[in-house]
GUKOL-146402 format. One record per residue (C-alpha): x, y, z; chain. Coordinates in steps of 0.25 Angstrom, whole numbers, always signed. Layout:
N
<<X, Y, Z>, 'A'>
...
//
This chain:
656
<<+0, +1, +0>, 'A'>
<<+4, +14, -2>, 'A'>
<<-5, +19, +9>, 'A'>
<<-1, +25, +22>, 'A'>
<<-7, +32, +33>, 'A'>
<<-5, +47, +36>, 'A'>
<<-9, +53, +47>, 'A'>
<<-8, +67, +54>, 'A'>
<<-9, +74, +67>, 'A'>
<<-9, +89, +66>, 'A'>
<<-14, +101, +75>, 'A'>
<<-11, +113, +64>, 'A'>
<<-14, +106, +52>, 'A'>
<<+3, +106, +50>, 'A'>
<<+1, +90, +50>, 'A'>
<<-9, +87, +41>, 'A'>
<<-3, +96, +32>, 'A'>
<<+7, +87, +29>, 'A'>
<<+0, +75, +32>, 'A'>
<<-9, +80, +20>, 'A'>
<<+4, +82, +11>, 'A'>
<<+9, +70, +14>, 'A'>
<<-3, +63, +10>, 'A'>
<<-4, +71, -3>, 'A'>
<<+12, +68, -8>, 'A'>
<<+10, +53, -5>, 'A'>
<<+4, +51, -18>, 'A'>
<<+16, +56, -25>, 'A'>
<<+24, +44, -20>, 'A'>
<<+13, +32, -22>, 'A'>
<<+8, +33, -6>, 'A'>
<<-6, +37, -2>, 'A'>
<<-9, +44, +13>, 'A'>
<<-20, +41, +20>, 'A'>
<<-20, +55, +27>, 'A'>
<<-28, +56, +42>, 'A'>
<<-28, +64, +54>, 'A'>
<<-26, +57, +67>, 'A'>
<<-37, +62, +72>, 'A'>
<<-43, +49, +65>, 'A'>
<<-37, +38, +72>, 'A'>
<<-46, +26, +72>, 'A'>
<<-56, +34, +61>, 'A'>
<<-48, +33, +50>, 'A'>
<<-36, +26, +54>, 'A'>
<<-30, +16, +62>, 'A'>
<<-13, +16, +65>, 'A'>
<<-12, +2, +70>, 'A'>
<<-19, -2, +58>, 'A'>
<<-9, +5, +49>, 'A'>
<<+5, +2, +43>, 'A'>
<<+9, +14, +39>, 'A'>
<<+8, +29, +44>, 'A'>
<<+15, +44, +41>, 'A'>
<<+10, +54, +55>, 'A'>
<<+10, +67, +51>, 'A'>
<<+10, +74, +67>, 'A'>
<<+10, +87, +75>, 'A'>
<<+13, +90, +90>, 'A'>
<<+5, +101, +97>, 'A'>
<<+1, +106, +110>, 'A'>
<<+13, +102, +120>, 'A'>
<<+17, +90, +111>, 'A'>
<<+5, +84, +108>, 'A'>
<<-2, +78, +97>, 'A'>
<<-13, +86, +88>, 'A'>
<<-24, +84, +92>, 'A'>
<<-29, +78, +81>, 'A'>
<<-18, +66, +87>, 'A'>
<<-23, +67, +99>, 'A'>
<<-34, +53, +100>, 'A'>
<<-23, +47, +90>, 'A'>
<<-11, +47, +98>, 'A'>
<<-21, +45, +112>, 'A'>
<<-26, +31, +106>, 'A'>
<<-13, +30, +101>, 'A'>
<<-6, +29, +116>, 'A'>
<<-15, +21, +122>, 'A'>
<<-8, +11, +132>, 'A'>
<<-16, -2, +127>, 'A'>
<<-10, -1, +114>, 'A'>
<<-1, -14, +112>, 'A'>
<<+15, -9, +107>, 'A'>
<<+12, -16, +95>, 'A'>
<<+2, -7, +91>, 'A'>
<<+6, -2, +79>, 'A'>
<<+15, -13, +75>, 'A'>
<<+12, -11, +59>, 'A'>
<<+11, +3, +60>, 'A'>
<<+24, +9, +51>, 'A'>
<<+22, +25, +55>, 'A'>
<<+32, +40, +52>, 'A'>
<<+29, +52, +58>, 'A'>
<<+30, +68, +54>, 'A'>
<<+28, +74, +66>, 'A'>
<<+27, +89, +67>, 'A'>
<<+31, +100, +77>, 'A'>
<<+40, +112, +81>, 'A'>
<<+55, +110, +87>, 'A'>
<<+55, +122, +93>, 'A'>
<<+45, +114, +104>, 'A'>
<<+52, +101, +112>, 'A'>
<<+42, +94, +110>, 'A'>
<<+42, +93, +94>, 'A'>
<<+35, +85, +87>, 'A'>
<<+32, +76, +102>, 'A'>
<<+19, +71, +95>, 'A'>
<<+26, +63, +81>, 'A'>
<<+36, +60, +91>, 'A'>
<<+26, +55, +102>, 'A'>
<<+17, +48, +90>, 'A'>
<<+30, +41, +87>, 'A'>
<<+35, +35, +100>, 'A'>
<<+20, +31, +101>, 'A'>
<<+18, +22, +87>, 'A'>
<<+34, +18, +90>, 'A'>
<<+31, +12, +103>, 'A'>
<<+16, +5, +97>, 'A'>
<<+25, -1, +86>, 'A'>
<<+24, +7, +75>, 'A'>
<<+37, +10, +66>, 'A'>
<<+42, +20, +60>, 'A'>
<<+44, +19, +45>, 'A'>
<<+50, +32, +43>, 'A'>
<<+57, +42, +52>, 'A'>
<<+49, +52, +59>, 'A'>
<<+49, +68, +55>, 'A'>
<<+47, +80, +63>, 'A'>
<<+43, +94, +54>, 'A'>
<<+49, +106, +64>, 'A'>
<<+39, +117, +62>, 'A'>
<<+53, +126, +69>, 'A'>
<<+61, +122, +58>, 'A'>
<<+48, +121, +44>, 'A'>
<<+38, +108, +44>, 'A'>
<<+44, +106, +33>, 'A'>
<<+59, +104, +35>, 'A'>
<<+57, +91, +38>, 'A'>
<<+42, +88, +35>, 'A'>
<<+46, +89, +20>, 'A'>
<<+57, +79, +19>, 'A'>
<<+51, +70, +29>, 'A'>
<<+38, +68, +20>, 'A'>
<<+48, +69, +7>, 'A'>
<<+55, +54, +15>, 'A'>
<<+42, +50, +20>, 'A'>
<<+37, +45, +6>, 'A'>
<<+49, +33, +3>, 'A'>
<<+47, +30, +16>, 'A'>
<<+33, +28, +16>, 'A'>
<<+34, +21, +3>, 'A'>
<<+44, +12, +7>, 'A'>
<<+35, +8, +22>, 'A'>
<<+25, +4, +9>, 'A'>
<<+32, -5, +4>, 'A'>
<<+30, +4, -9>, 'A'>
<<+43, +6, -18>, 'A'>
<<+51, +17, -17>, 'A'>
<<+48, +30, -21>, 'A'>
<<+50, +31, -37>, 'A'>
<<+60, +43, -45>, 'A'>
<<+49, +48, -51>, 'A'>
<<+38, +51, -39>, 'A'>
<<+52, +56, -32>, 'A'>
<<+54, +67, -44>, 'A'>
<<+39, +70, -43>, 'A'>
<<+39, +72, -30>, 'A'>
<<+51, +81, -28>, 'A'>
<<+44, +89, -41>, 'A'>
<<+33, +91, -34>, 'A'>
<<+40, +96, -22>, 'A'>
<<+49, +104, -25>, 'A'>
<<+43, +109, -39>, 'A'>
<<+37, +124, -30>, 'A'>
<<+49, +126, -23>, 'A'>
<<+53, +137, -31>, 'A'>
<<+42, +146, -29>, 'A'>
<<+34, +149, -14>, 'A'>
<<+23, +157, -14>, 'A'>
<<+18, +160, +1>, 'A'>
<<+3, +163, -1>, 'A'>
<<-8, +159, -8>, 'A'>
<<-6, +172, -18>, 'A'>
<<+8, +166, -21>, 'A'>
<<+2, +154, -28>, 'A'>
<<-4, +161, -41>, 'A'>
<<+10, +165, -46>, 'A'>
<<+16, +152, -44>, 'A'>
<<+5, +142, -47>, 'A'>
<<+11, +145, -63>, 'A'>
<<+23, +139, -60>, 'A'>
<<+20, +127, -56>, 'A'>
<<+16, +115, -60>, 'A'>
<<+1, +109, -53>, 'A'>
<<+1, +98, -61>, 'A'>
<<+10, +92, -54>, 'A'>
<<+5, +97, -40>, 'A'>
<<+2, +85, -32>, 'A'>
<<-13, +88, -26>, 'A'>
<<-20, +80, -17>, 'A'>
<<-30, +71, -23>, 'A'>
<<-43, +78, -24>, 'A'>
<<-53, +71, -16>, 'A'>
<<-68, +74, -18>, 'A'>
<<-78, +79, -9>, 'A'>
<<-82, +71, +4>, 'A'>
<<-96, +75, +5>, 'A'>
<<-106, +87, +0>, 'A'>
<<-116, +97, +5>, 'A'>
<<-129, +99, +6>, 'A'>
<<-137, +111, +11>, 'A'>
<<-151, +113, +16>, 'A'>
<<-162, +125, +13>, 'A'>
<<-162, +127, +28>, 'A'>
<<-151, +137, +34>, 'A'>
<<-143, +132, +49>, 'A'>
<<-150, +142, +59>, 'A'>
<<-138, +151, +64>, 'A'>
<<-140, +149, +77>, 'A'>
<<-134, +135, +76>, 'A'>
<<-125, +133, +85>, 'A'>
<<-109, +124, +81>, 'A'>
<<-107, +115, +94>, 'A'>
<<-95, +108, +91>, 'A'>
<<-92, +93, +88>, 'A'>
<<-84, +88, +99>, 'A'>
<<-77, +78, +90>, 'A'>
<<-70, +89, +82>, 'A'>
<<-65, +96, +95>, 'A'>
<<-50, +96, +95>, 'A'>
<<-46, +92, +111>, 'A'>
<<-57, +94, +118>, 'A'>
<<-56, +93, +133>, 'A'>
<<-70, +96, +136>, 'A'>
<<-84, +96, +132>, 'A'>
<<-89, +108, +125>, 'A'>
<<-95, +119, +131>, 'A'>
<<-100, +133, +124>, 'A'>
<<-95, +146, +131>, 'A'>
<<-97, +163, +129>, 'A'>
<<-88, +174, +130>, 'A'>
<<-90, +182, +142>, 'A'>
<<-80, +192, +140>, 'A'>
<<-69, +196, +132>, 'A'>
<<-58, +207, +133>, 'A'>
<<-44, +209, +124>, 'A'>
<<-31, +208, +131>, 'A'>
<<-23, +215, +123>, 'A'>
<<-24, +231, +114>, 'A'>
<<-17, +238, +102>, 'A'>
<<-18, +235, +87>, 'A'>
<<-4, +229, +86>, 'A'>
<<-8, +214, +97>, 'A'>
<<-17, +205, +96>, 'A'>
<<-29, +205, +102>, 'A'>
<<-30, +197, +114>, 'A'>
<<-41, +193, +120>, 'A'>
<<-47, +187, +133>, 'A'>
<<-61, +180, +133>, 'A'>
<<-70, +177, +144>, 'A'>
<<-80, +164, +141>, 'A'>
<<-89, +158, +148>, 'A'>
<<-94, +144, +149>, 'A'>
<<-110, +144, +143>, 'A'>
<<-114, +130, +151>, 'A'>
<<-104, +118, +155>, 'A'>
<<-91, +123, +160>, 'A'>
<<-77, +117, +155>, 'A'>
<<-69, +117, +165>, 'A'>
<<-53, +121, +163>, 'A'>
<<-41, +125, +169>, 'A'>
<<-30, +137, +168>, 'A'>
<<-22, +129, +155>, 'A'>
<<-32, +124, +147>, 'A'>
<<-40, +128, +135>, 'A'>
<<-51, +128, +126>, 'A'>
<<-55, +127, +112>, 'A'>
<<-64, +135, +108>, 'A'>
<<-75, +132, +95>, 'A'>
<<-75, +144, +87>, 'A'>
<<-81, +145, +71>, 'A'>
<<-74, +151, +61>, 'A'>
<<-75, +165, +57>, 'A'>
<<-88, +169, +51>, 'A'>
<<-80, +179, +41>, 'A'>
<<-74, +169, +36>, 'A'>
<<-86, +160, +35>, 'A'>
<<-93, +169, +26>, 'A'>
<<-82, +172, +16>, 'A'>
<<-79, +157, +16>, 'A'>
<<-96, +154, +14>, 'A'>
<<-95, +165, +3>, 'A'>
<<-83, +161, -2>, 'A'>
<<-88, +148, -9>, 'A'>
<<-101, +155, -11>, 'A'>
<<-108, +148, +1>, 'A'>
<<-116, +157, +7>, 'A'>
<<-130, +156, +4>, 'A'>
<<-129, +142, +9>, 'A'>
<<-120, +144, +20>, 'A'>
<<-129, +143, +33>, 'A'>
<<-138, +131, +24>, 'A'>
<<-138, +117, +30>, 'A'>
<<-127, +109, +25>, 'A'>
<<-127, +93, +24>, 'A'>
<<-113, +88, +20>, 'A'>
<<-115, +73, +13>, 'A'>
<<-103, +63, +11>, 'A'>
<<-100, +60, -3>, 'A'>
<<-101, +45, -10>, 'A'>
<<-91, +45, -18>, 'A'>
<<-79, +55, -12>, 'A'>
<<-65, +49, -12>, 'A'>
<<-62, +59, +0>, 'A'>
<<-56, +52, +13>, 'A'>
<<-65, +58, +20>, 'A'>
<<-80, +47, +24>, 'A'>
<<-85, +57, +34>, 'A'>
<<-92, +71, +34>, 'A'>
<<-81, +81, +42>, 'A'>
<<-86, +77, +58>, 'A'>
<<-84, +94, +60>, 'A'>
<<-94, +98, +48>, 'A'>
<<-109, +95, +53>, 'A'>
<<-120, +92, +45>, 'A'>
<<-133, +101, +44>, 'A'>
<<-126, +114, +46>, 'A'>
<<-121, +127, +39>, 'A'>
<<-110, +131, +30>, 'A'>
<<-109, +141, +39>, 'A'>
<<-111, +134, +53>, 'A'>
<<-102, +124, +46>, 'A'>
<<-90, +134, +42>, 'A'>
<<-91, +143, +54>, 'A'>
<<-90, +132, +64>, 'A'>
<<-82, +118, +57>, 'A'>
<<-72, +120, +49>, 'A'>
<<-60, +126, +50>, 'A'>
<<-61, +136, +39>, 'A'>
<<-46, +142, +43>, 'A'>
<<-39, +129, +40>, 'A'>
<<-28, +129, +29>, 'A'>
<<-34, +122, +19>, 'A'>
<<-29, +109, +16>, 'A'>
<<-21, +103, +3>, 'A'>
<<-31, +93, -1>, 'A'>
<<-46, +107, +1>, 'A'>
<<-35, +113, -8>, 'A'>
<<-36, +101, -19>, 'A'>
<<-49, +102, -18>, 'A'>
<<-52, +119, -17>, 'A'>
<<-42, +118, -32>, 'A'>
<<-54, +109, -36>, 'A'>
<<-64, +120, -37>, 'A'>
<<-54, +131, -40>, 'A'>
<<-58, +138, -55>, 'A'>
<<-48, +147, -55>, 'A'>
<<-35, +139, -60>, 'A'>
<<-25, +147, -54>, 'A'>
<<-32, +144, -40>, 'A'>
<<-34, +131, -45>, 'A'>
<<-19, +127, -46>, 'A'>
<<-15, +135, -33>, 'A'>
<<-25, +127, -26>, 'A'>
<<-19, +113, -32>, 'A'>
<<-4, +117, -30>, 'A'>
<<-8, +121, -16>, 'A'>
<<-13, +109, -13>, 'A'>
<<-3, +100, -19>, 'A'>
<<+10, +96, -14>, 'A'>
<<+20, +103, -21>, 'A'>
<<+10, +114, -16>, 'A'>
<<+14, +110, -3>, 'A'>
<<+23, +123, +2>, 'A'>
<<+12, +131, -6>, 'A'>
<<+2, +126, +2>, 'A'>
<<+11, +129, +17>, 'A'>
<<+16, +144, +11>, 'A'>
<<+3, +147, +6>, 'A'>
<<-9, +139, +13>, 'A'>
<<-3, +135, +27>, 'A'>
<<+4, +144, +32>, 'A'>
<<-6, +156, +29>, 'A'>
<<-17, +148, +36>, 'A'>
<<-24, +149, +23>, 'A'>
<<-40, +145, +26>, 'A'>
<<-49, +140, +16>, 'A'>
<<-56, +153, +13>, 'A'>
<<-43, +159, +9>, 'A'>
<<-40, +148, +1>, 'A'>
<<-55, +152, -7>, 'A'>
<<-52, +166, -6>, 'A'>
<<-37, +165, -14>, 'A'>
<<-42, +156, -24>, 'A'>
<<-55, +163, -29>, 'A'>
<<-59, +153, -37>, 'A'>
<<-60, +140, -29>, 'A'>
<<-75, +136, -26>, 'A'>
<<-78, +123, -18>, 'A'>
<<-89, +117, -11>, 'A'>
<<-90, +120, +3>, 'A'>
<<-90, +106, +5>, 'A'>
<<-76, +104, +2>, 'A'>
<<-72, +114, +12>, 'A'>
<<-80, +107, +22>, 'A'>
<<-73, +94, +19>, 'A'>
<<-59, +100, +21>, 'A'>
<<-59, +110, +33>, 'A'>
<<-56, +105, +47>, 'A'>
<<-65, +107, +60>, 'A'>
<<-65, +120, +63>, 'A'>
<<-56, +119, +77>, 'A'>
<<-59, +126, +92>, 'A'>
<<-48, +134, +95>, 'A'>
<<-40, +134, +108>, 'A'>
<<-38, +145, +120>, 'A'>
<<-32, +142, +134>, 'A'>
<<-42, +147, +146>, 'A'>
<<-35, +162, +153>, 'A'>
<<-43, +159, +165>, 'A'>
<<-45, +151, +177>, 'A'>
<<-59, +143, +179>, 'A'>
<<-55, +148, +194>, 'A'>
<<-62, +161, +190>, 'A'>
<<-73, +155, +184>, 'A'>
<<-76, +141, +179>, 'A'>
<<-86, +146, +169>, 'A'>
<<-77, +154, +160>, 'A'>
<<-64, +155, +154>, 'A'>
<<-54, +165, +147>, 'A'>
<<-46, +164, +134>, 'A'>
<<-36, +174, +127>, 'A'>
<<-32, +173, +113>, 'A'>
<<-28, +183, +103>, 'A'>
<<-36, +187, +90>, 'A'>
<<-29, +179, +80>, 'A'>
<<-29, +188, +67>, 'A'>
<<-22, +184, +55>, 'A'>
<<-23, +194, +41>, 'A'>
<<-25, +191, +28>, 'A'>
<<-14, +187, +20>, 'A'>
<<-5, +176, +14>, 'A'>
<<-17, +170, +5>, 'A'>
<<-28, +173, +19>, 'A'>
<<-37, +182, +13>, 'A'>
<<-43, +185, +28>, 'A'>
<<-39, +192, +38>, 'A'>
<<-43, +180, +50>, 'A'>
<<-45, +181, +64>, 'A'>
<<-43, +168, +71>, 'A'>
<<-54, +160, +71>, 'A'>
<<-56, +160, +87>, 'A'>
<<-52, +169, +91>, 'A'>
<<-57, +179, +80>, 'A'>
<<-71, +173, +84>, 'A'>
<<-69, +175, +100>, 'A'>
<<-65, +189, +97>, 'A'>
<<-77, +191, +89>, 'A'>
<<-84, +185, +100>, 'A'>
<<-79, +198, +110>, 'A'>
<<-77, +207, +100>, 'A'>
<<-89, +216, +106>, 'A'>
<<-84, +215, +123>, 'A'>
<<-78, +226, +129>, 'A'>
<<-64, +220, +132>, 'A'>
<<-64, +221, +149>, 'A'>
<<-79, +219, +149>, 'A'>
<<-87, +207, +154>, 'A'>
<<-97, +203, +144>, 'A'>
<<-105, +191, +150>, 'A'>
<<-116, +205, +149>, 'A'>
<<-114, +209, +136>, 'A'>
<<-120, +197, +127>, 'A'>
<<-132, +204, +123>, 'A'>
<<-126, +216, +120>, 'A'>
<<-117, +211, +110>, 'A'>
<<-128, +200, +104>, 'A'>
<<-119, +187, +109>, 'A'>
<<-128, +178, +116>, 'A'>
<<-123, +167, +120>, 'A'>
<<-126, +159, +109>, 'A'>
<<-118, +166, +100>, 'A'>
<<-105, +167, +110>, 'A'>
<<-105, +152, +114>, 'A'>
<<-92, +148, +111>, 'A'>
<<-88, +132, +112>, 'A'>
<<-76, +128, +120>, 'A'>
<<-72, +117, +126>, 'A'>
<<-57, +112, +133>, 'A'>
<<-46, +108, +126>, 'A'>
<<-40, +94, +131>, 'A'>
<<-29, +96, +142>, 'A'>
<<-15, +96, +139>, 'A'>
<<-4, +99, +147>, 'A'>
<<-5, +113, +148>, 'A'>
<<-10, +113, +163>, 'A'>
<<-6, +123, +174>, 'A'>
<<+2, +113, +185>, 'A'>
<<-10, +111, +196>, 'A'>
<<-1, +113, +208>, 'A'>
<<+0, +128, +210>, 'A'>
<<+13, +126, +216>, 'A'>
<<+21, +123, +202>, 'A'>
<<+28, +134, +196>, 'A'>
<<+22, +137, +182>, 'A'>
<<+29, +143, +169>, 'A'>
<<+19, +150, +159>, 'A'>
<<+22, +157, +146>, 'A'>
<<+11, +164, +138>, 'A'>
<<+13, +174, +130>, 'A'>
<<+1, +179, +123>, 'A'>
<<-11, +172, +124>, 'A'>
<<-3, +162, +129>, 'A'>
<<-5, +167, +144>, 'A'>
<<-20, +163, +144>, 'A'>
<<-19, +151, +151>, 'A'>
<<-9, +156, +161>, 'A'>
<<-21, +168, +164>, 'A'>
<<-29, +159, +169>, 'A'>
<<-18, +149, +177>, 'A'>
<<-14, +161, +183>, 'A'>
<<-29, +165, +188>, 'A'>
<<-31, +151, +192>, 'A'>
<<-18, +150, +199>, 'A'>
<<-24, +164, +209>, 'A'>
<<-34, +156, +213>, 'A'>
<<-25, +147, +220>, 'A'>
<<-16, +157, +225>, 'A'>
<<-18, +154, +240>, 'A'>
<<-11, +141, +237>, 'A'>
<<+0, +142, +230>, 'A'>
<<+15, +138, +239>, 'A'>
<<+24, +141, +228>, 'A'>
<<+23, +151, +216>, 'A'>
<<+32, +152, +201>, 'A'>
<<+21, +157, +193>, 'A'>
<<+28, +162, +180>, 'A'>
<<+22, +167, +166>, 'A'>
<<+31, +172, +155>, 'A'>
<<+19, +181, +145>, 'A'>
<<+24, +188, +134>, 'A'>
<<+15, +200, +125>, 'A'>
<<+21, +209, +114>, 'A'>
<<+15, +222, +123>, 'A'>
<<+15, +226, +139>, 'A'>
<<+3, +234, +136>, 'A'>
<<-4, +228, +123>, 'A'>
<<-5, +213, +124>, 'A'>
<<+0, +209, +137>, 'A'>
<<-10, +199, +143>, 'A'>
<<-18, +198, +156>, 'A'>
<<-5, +209, +160>, 'A'>
<<-13, +213, +172>, 'A'>
<<-19, +201, +177>, 'A'>
<<-4, +193, +175>, 'A'>
<<+2, +205, +185>, 'A'>
<<-10, +205, +193>, 'A'>
<<-9, +188, +194>, 'A'>
<<+8, +192, +194>, 'A'>
<<+3, +200, +209>, 'A'>
<<-3, +190, +215>, 'A'>
<<+8, +181, +213>, 'A'>
<<+0, +172, +204>, 'A'>
<<+13, +172, +194>, 'A'>
<<+25, +174, +200>, 'A'>
<<+32, +177, +185>, 'A'>
<<+27, +187, +175>, 'A'>
<<+37, +187, +164>, 'A'>
<<+30, +195, +151>, 'A'>
<<+38, +198, +137>, 'A'>
<<+34, +208, +128>, 'A'>
<<+37, +207, +114>, 'A'>
<<+35, +220, +108>, 'A'>
<<+40, +228, +119>, 'A'>
<<+54, +236, +118>, 'A'>
<<+54, +240, +133>, 'A'>
<<+66, +239, +143>, 'A'>
<<+58, +232, +154>, 'A'>
<<+53, +219, +144>, 'A'>
<<+63, +209, +147>, 'A'>
<<+56, +199, +136>, 'A'>
<<+51, +200, +123>, 'A'>
<<+47, +184, +124>, 'A'>
<<+41, +173, +132>, 'A'>
<<+55, +163, +131>, 'A'>
<<+64, +177, +134>, 'A'>
<<+56, +179, +149>, 'A'>
<<+58, +163, +151>, 'A'>
<<+75, +164, +146>, 'A'>
<<+75, +175, +156>, 'A'>
<<+69, +169, +168>, 'A'>
<<+74, +156, +165>, 'A'>
<<+82, +153, +179>, 'A'>
<<+69, +154, +186>, 'A'>
<<+60, +147, +177>, 'A'>
<<+69, +136, +178>, 'A'>
<<+69, +136, +194>, 'A'>
<<+53, +135, +190>, 'A'>
<<+52, +123, +183>, 'A'>
<<+63, +115, +192>, 'A'>
<<+51, +120, +201>, 'A'>
<<+41, +110, +192>, 'A'>
<<+37, +122, +183>, 'A'>
<<+26, +117, +174>, 'A'>
<<+29, +130, +161>, 'A'>
<<+17, +132, +152>, 'A'>
<<+18, +139, +139>, 'A'>
<<+5, +145, +130>, 'A'>
<<+4, +152, +120>, 'A'>
<<+11, +154, +103>, 'A'>
<<+16, +139, +99>, 'A'>
<<+23, +144, +86>, 'A'>
<<+37, +154, +94>, 'A'>
<<+32, +155, +108>, 'A'>
<<+31, +142, +113>, 'A'>
<<+45, +136, +109>, 'A'>
<<+52, +149, +111>, 'A'>
<<+46, +147, +127>, 'A'>
<<+52, +133, +126>, 'A'>
<<+65, +137, +120>, 'A'>
<<+67, +147, +132>, 'A'>
<<+64, +136, +143>, 'A'>
<<+75, +127, +136>, 'A'>
<<+82, +138, +137>, 'A'>
<<+80, +140, +153>, 'A'>
<<+83, +127, +154>, 'A'>
<<+95, +127, +148>, 'A'>
<<+99, +139, +155>, 'A'>
<<+97, +135, +170>, 'A'>
<<+101, +119, +168>, 'A'>
<<+113, +122, +158>, 'A'>
<<+108, +111, +149>, 'A'>
<<+108, +108, +134>, 'A'>
<<+96, +112, +125>, 'A'>
<<+93, +98, +122>, 'A'>
<<+93, +96, +137>, 'A'>
<<+84, +110, +138>, 'A'>
<<+76, +105, +130>, 'A'>
<<+72, +90, +136>, 'A'>
<<+73, +97, +149>, 'A'>
<<+60, +107, +142>, 'A'>
<<+55, +93, +136>, 'A'>
<<+55, +85, +149>, 'A'>
<<+45, +98, +155>, 'A'>
<<+37, +97, +144>, 'A'>
<<+35, +82, +145>, 'A'>
<<+31, +84, +161>, 'A'>
<<+20, +93, +155>, 'A'>
<<+27, +104, +163>, 'A'>
<<+30, +114, +150>, 'A'>
<<+16, +115, +142>, 'A'>
<<+15, +122, +130>, 'A'>
<<+0, +125, +125>, 'A'>
<<+2, +134, +112>, 'A'>
<<-5, +136, +99>, 'A'>
<<+1, +142, +84>, 'A'>
//
């Protein structure tokens, strides 16, 4: 057989994109890949029945598997499995990560160790894609050498010279010209031979749609299906916004809001360090533009039905679980599908068939092709192009709506850390967030706000900044029905504060990363009389002391009250001689000896905030602290920090 199983586990979509690229290239090497997400374990595949698997997996959070791999890995780790459970399996793994973190590619390494413990055998050395140096520098050669290894494992003859030559030509055919945005493609396409581009096989639509003449009532509320909610650690509960205030001032800083939310009925128990998933709709303005672009505004509110096509070549055997029947297109686009998701190559390939202008069609074909992979990354993935951007960039593309519904993923909740203590009021909680704003450009056709932050900003936009709003809903026209927000608690991780109040705590949280620490400090204040030893550090960072220093007066009050013993603040844009550091990692190095003493006394380190830069800068700072205080090598210091992390005494809660 020339067939192998290709499995991926992706948090941000990168592992999935690489897996899809491997599937697309496989036929060029006489191979056939069966591609599935690890979340489909036991539904579409069972690894104990397979003989050849390629895994493409990322690592998320504090060295954890992506949400889509949680169930799979839980089952694989069952102690009841026999040692020879996977004795017939041959595998290879491509793990993705960032070497700036000590737990680089940890899930991939942990997965390989477990596979070997169950008697699986590696047929090709594992690869490690490193974001710190550019994923493609390791991934591309790994994929190139995968093909002969797969053919050998499957008992097929070596790759012929003809296949190798054609494949190399395809991979190198576009090296001389590198556009960066969609607008550049029109000038590049004439230089390319689209006929030789290896495009995905064109699938037939999986289902058809029909409409009733009746209109869906605007009063119908969206109640999420718990089956499609990631990391669900509690039941769903509805909350109302009862207070809001802006924590920053000035046009040159990000708008930062604090919202107070009250449970309508059943309260979800929570602790400092917990985070809630918010079920938010897509922006109504983008929904209206999408419906208008598709020419569907006249039937957007009619009740819609879906039916599987009998003669479909699509691998999808069921209707997407996140798309309900007996609702309207407006309802589905608003609540059920991620219209901001980056279109997959297979969707671009299908859209080309519904594009009448030859140049536009060739652009879409090329972007979906194997030799257009670099352009797909530069023009689609990096600038976060959405399906609406595609339709506005290619005016003659007119796909049927069922195509979009088939390939757009489910709308995911957004998570926010709790910034309050339940001891203040268990029926309410607070969150803090920046209102994310992205300007049009680089192929993006519209200015945007974050899906959830923009929505929450609108809910609170008419609220007076410092006034309790619980009695103002009638004046604003925001009834409890219209302002209800569904939330649930995220499954517990190790981002937890010590139960022993005498344990030293080192907190690092620049920007909105401060949120969980404010809640903890207020929580800790309630137990002040019980605390015997107090060693609590907070390293906070912002740009300006007067414009975006969040909770400035509250932090100073907690410091004066002795709840917070060390408050170290960095200002990245201040030039005053009184500013001792610009960034939190600089402050950490400046307090090396005191911090190391706290660590020796059993301190727990908690880091919250930006994953792209801050988190690994902070980790390197703590490594330097250990080097300085113990006089050991960098390798030994990394081992020291790694031990803290494995003991859950150094924990990250970070986001991209």
